[in-house]
N, C-alpha and C positions, 0 to 999 in steps of 0.2 A: 504493500500500500504506500501511496505517496505520503511524505512527511508534512503534516499540517502544522500551521503556526500555533504557538501556545497562547492561551488567553485571547481568543478571537473576540472582536467586537460583536455585540448582539445584533442579530437580524431582526427586522420588523415585518418581514414577509416570508411566507413559506416557499422555499425554493430548494432544488437539489441540483448540485453540480456533479455530473457523471464523468469521471476521468479514469486514467489508468497510467501506471508507471511505464507500460509498454509504449506509450507515445513518445518516450524519450529515445526510442530506437531511431536510427537513421532510416529514412524511407525515401523512396523515389530516386535513389542513387545520389550522385554527387553534383549533377548538372541539370537540375530540374527546378522549376519555380516553387515546387512544394518541398524541396529538400532543405527547408529552413525550420528553425524551432517555432512552433505555433502554440499548440495546447500546453506543452510543458512550460513554455515561457509565460503564457497567460497565467497558469496555475501559480508559478513562482512569484509573479508580480502581484497577484492577489494576496499571496501570503505575506508580502512585505507590508501590506496594509492591515494584516491580521483580520482578514475579512472572510474567512471560511472556517467553519467549525466541523468537527467530526460528524455531527448529526446531519449536516447538510451535504456531505460527500458520500457518493456511492461509487464502488469500483465497477467499471464497465465490464459487461460480459460478452462473450462471443455469441453472435446470432446463431441459432440452430439452423440446420439445413431447411427444415420445414418452414421456418420463418422467412428465410431468403427466398423460398419458392412462392411466397405470396406474390412476388413480382418477377423474380428472375427464373430463367429456365434451368431445369436440372442439369442439362448438359453444360451450360455455361458455368454454373457453380462448380461442377465436377472438374472442369478445365482449370479453374483457378486453384482448386485444391491439389490437383495433380502437378501443376507447375510448382507449387510450394514444395511438394515432396521431391520432385526431380531437381529442383534448384535452377530451373530454366523454363522458358516458354518455347515450345516447338514451333516451327514455321507454320504448321497446320493451324495451331491455335492462334498464332499471330494474325494470320489471314482471316480466319473465321470469326474471332472474337475481339480483334483489335487489342490484344494483350501483348506485352513485351515490345511495344513500340516506343518511339521517342516521347510521344504524348502520354502513354500509359505504360511506363517501363516496369520491368521485373525488378523486385528488390526482396531482400530477406523477409520472411514472414508475410509473403505475398498474399496469402489467404487470411491468415490470422489477424493481421492488423486491420484491414478493411472490414472483416466480419465483426471485429470487436467494436469498431466505430459505429457499425450498423446496429449491433445489439444495443448499444448505448442509446440510440434514438428510439428503439422499441421500449427500453427502460424509461426513457424520458416521457414517452406516451403513458406508461403505466403510473408514473409519478403524477401526471395530470389527472388520471382516473382516480388517484388516491387523494386528490385535493391540493396538490402542490404544483408549482411551476417546475418543469423539467428542462434542464440546460445541458446540452451535449455539444461542447465546442468542437469536438472532432468530427461532427456530422456536417450535413449540408452538401453532400455529394450529389447534386441535382441533375447532372447530365447523363448518368448511366442509364442504359436501356435494358430491357429484359434479357437480351442475349448477347450483349457486347459492352465493353468498356467505352467510355467517351469522355473527353474533356477532363482528364485526370481522375475520373470517377469510376470505381469498380462496382460498387453496390450502391443502389439508390436508397440511402437511409431515410431521407425525408418522406419518400413515398411509403416506405415500410412503417415509419412512425405514424403516418396518417392512417394507414390500413389498420394498425392496432387500435386507434381511436374509433375507426369505423366499425370494427368488430364489436365495440361496446355501444354501437348505435348513435355515435355522435356525428353531428353535421359539422364539417370542418372547412374553415377558410384558411388557405395557405397563402402567405405573403412572402415574396422573395425580393429582398433588397440588395442581393448580390449584383455586381456590375454586369453579370452575364445572364442571359435569359434562362429561366428555370425550365428548360424544355423537357427534360426527362420526367419531371413531376407532372407537368402539364399533360404529357402523353399518357401517363399512368391513369389519369382520372377523367379523360375525355368523355367516358360513357357513364360517369357517376354524377347525377344531379345533386348529390349531397356533399360534393367537394367542389369548391370554387378555387381556382388558382389565380392569384394576382401577382404579376411580375413587373417590377420597375427595373429597367436594364438599359445598357448601351444598345442603341439601334443596331440590329444585326446587318444592316447595310454596310457598316464599317467595323463590326466587332464579332468575335466568336459568339455563337456557332455559325454565323454568316447565313442563316436562313431561319424562318419562323419568327415568332415574337412580334408580329405586326399587330397594329390596332384592329385590323380586319379579321384576325384569327379569333374566332369567338367560341370555339369548342366543337362539339360533335355536330356533324352535318344535319342531324335530326333536329337541331335547334335547341339543344339543352343549355347552351350558353354557359359552358363550364370553365371558361378562362377569360381573363381580362389582361391585356398586355399594354404596357406603357413604354415604348421605345424612345429613349432620351438622346438628345444630340450630344456631340462631343463638347466638353467644357461646361457641362451642367454644374452650377455652383449652388451654394447653400440656399439663397433666396428662391432660385428656380426649383430646386429639389423639394423644398418645403411647400411651395405653391402647388406643384403637381401632386405631391403626396396627399396633402390635405383636401385637394379638390376631388381626388379619386377614392381615397381610403374610406372617408366617412360615408359617402353614399353607398359604397360597396358593402361595408359591414352592416349598415342599417338595413339595406335591402335583403342581404343574404341571411342575416340572423343566425350565425353559427353557434354551435355549442362549445366549440374550442377553436383557437387560432394557433396555427403553426407558423413560426417566423424563421426564415432562413436569413441569418444576419451576417452575410459575407462582408468583409471590410475592404474589398477592392474598389468600392465606390470612393474611398478616401483619397485625398488630393495627391499623396506621394506614392500611391501604389504603382509599381512598374507595369502592371498589365491593365490598369484602369485608365479611363480618359475623362474622368470627372474632376471637379474641384470642390469636393465636399469635405467639410471639416469634421473633426471628432465630435464637436458640440452638436452639429446638425444630425449626425448619425445617432447619437444618444438621445436627442430630443425626439427623433422619429420613433425610436424604440419606446420612449416614455409615452408617446401618444398611442402607440399600439397597445401597450399595457393598460393604459387608462380606459381605453374604449373596448377592450376585449371582454367577452362574457365572463362572469364571475361565479365562483363557488359560493356556497351559502355564507361563508365567513368573509367574503370579499376578495379572496385570492383569485387572481386572473387565471382563467382556464387556458393556459398558454404553454406551448412546447417551443423551445428555442434551440436551433442548431447553429453551428458555425457555418462556414462556407468558404468562398474564395477569400484571398488575402495573401499578398505575396511580398509584403514589406513587414518583417517580423516586429519591428519596433512600433510601427503604427498599429498593427493588429493587436499586439499584447496590451497596449494602452487602451485601445477601444474596447476590447473584450473584458478587461478588468473593470472598466466603467459600466459595461453591460451587466456584469455580475452584480455590481453594486446596486444597480436599478432593480434587478430581479429579486435580490435578497433584501431590498429595502434599507440599504446602508448609505450613510453619508461618507463620501470618499474625497479627500482633499485633492485639489487639482495639482498641487505640487507633489512630485514624487518624493518618496522617502529616500534617505541616503542609501538604504539597502536596495531600493528600486533603481536608483541611478546606477549603482555599481553593477546590478544584475544586467541592465540593458547595455552597459558599456562592455560587458563580456561577450556580447553577441558579435559574431564575425559578419559585419554588414557595413559597407562603405559606398554603396552605389550612389548615394546622394550627399556625400559628406561635404561637398562644396556649396550646397544650397544654404541660403540664409536661415531657413527654418531648422536646419539639422541640429544645432546645439540644444534647441528647446526640446527635442525628442528625449533628451536625457534629464530634463529638469521638471517637465510638466506632463500631465496626463492628457491635456487637451491642447488645441491649437487655435491660433487667431488668424483668420483669413480676411482679406480685404473684401468689403461689401461691394457687390456688383449689381447693376440693374437687370431686371428680367427681360429677356429678349422676346420679341413678338412671336417667334416660332414656338415658344413655350405656351403662350396663350392659345395658339392655334392647335397645338397638341392636346391641351386640356379639352378644348371644345370638341375635338374629334373623338376623344376617349369617352366623353360624356354622352355621345350619341350611340354608344355600344348598346346592342339590343337588350342586354341584361339590365341596363340602367334606364331604359326607356319603355320597355314593354310592360 
């Protein structure tokens, strides 16, 4: 088990952090956007604030094969398991399942680690069913398909977490604020009128996955209207993101009336992320999460019926600072904007210098949040909002 801080500050909201020491293992090889510390760094930074207790922490478990088969094919699951045993991906599996590629590389514990991150999202769903917020920072692998890996994602844990909630009869609203379109989750529920997927993402005309995610994509051809997509332009900044989010989120949740919300909280929307094209601050990211929490359906005691996963995020310092703040919101703790001396030392140990010449770089080691220059809202943002609000789900 991970080492938790002594004498943690008290939480004011019921939330569970699902983690594992296994996430400290090297994954994705040595030359991949995800070969950086993410969950482990977030966990350690939270501990420098003494903001996680033993009662709030659960060890992630590996998803069982039958659980993985709720979404994935048996042959695909078997291929990943066999690759881990053999220590390599055969050319047959590479061609058939998109495994062992530059995008989805082979690494040690090739089945075990993704299956554990996936089991954690199912556990997070079970925490929601038990009246708590469930947080799985290792989750959010939203591109994976039933029979192949895609976009760094081997198993689609958000889809499986939603399926666990659906088994309990819950009506689920999935909101994806990752910079990339949540295409795999959208695909999983095109035929389920009791799941609505809402994705705010970089327009696929210029960003991965380079197709889908259009405003015109409304779900099942039968007219069930199971998805709402908001493709955002390059350079989307705080004022623009907030305006779009508020214009779309509140009518969607009011009209859909879910029993639970599942939030994919990727940090690649943040301004310094090397794979993102937005100019969103940590404050804006956290304020959006706060609004989602406040407007989510509640358990009888007022706890939001909310499952939160991680997601994309390829700048370790930005990600850990954002997800530490995310955990503070979920657990109802006040967390100082200034990093503790231990937090500063922790982040300085990270081998990361891609943006060391940028003016903002020194503040990454002193504060948890960032200050970005205010910018006016562009006309194309208002045009996008008007277009999205004509979606059949919101007008019929």
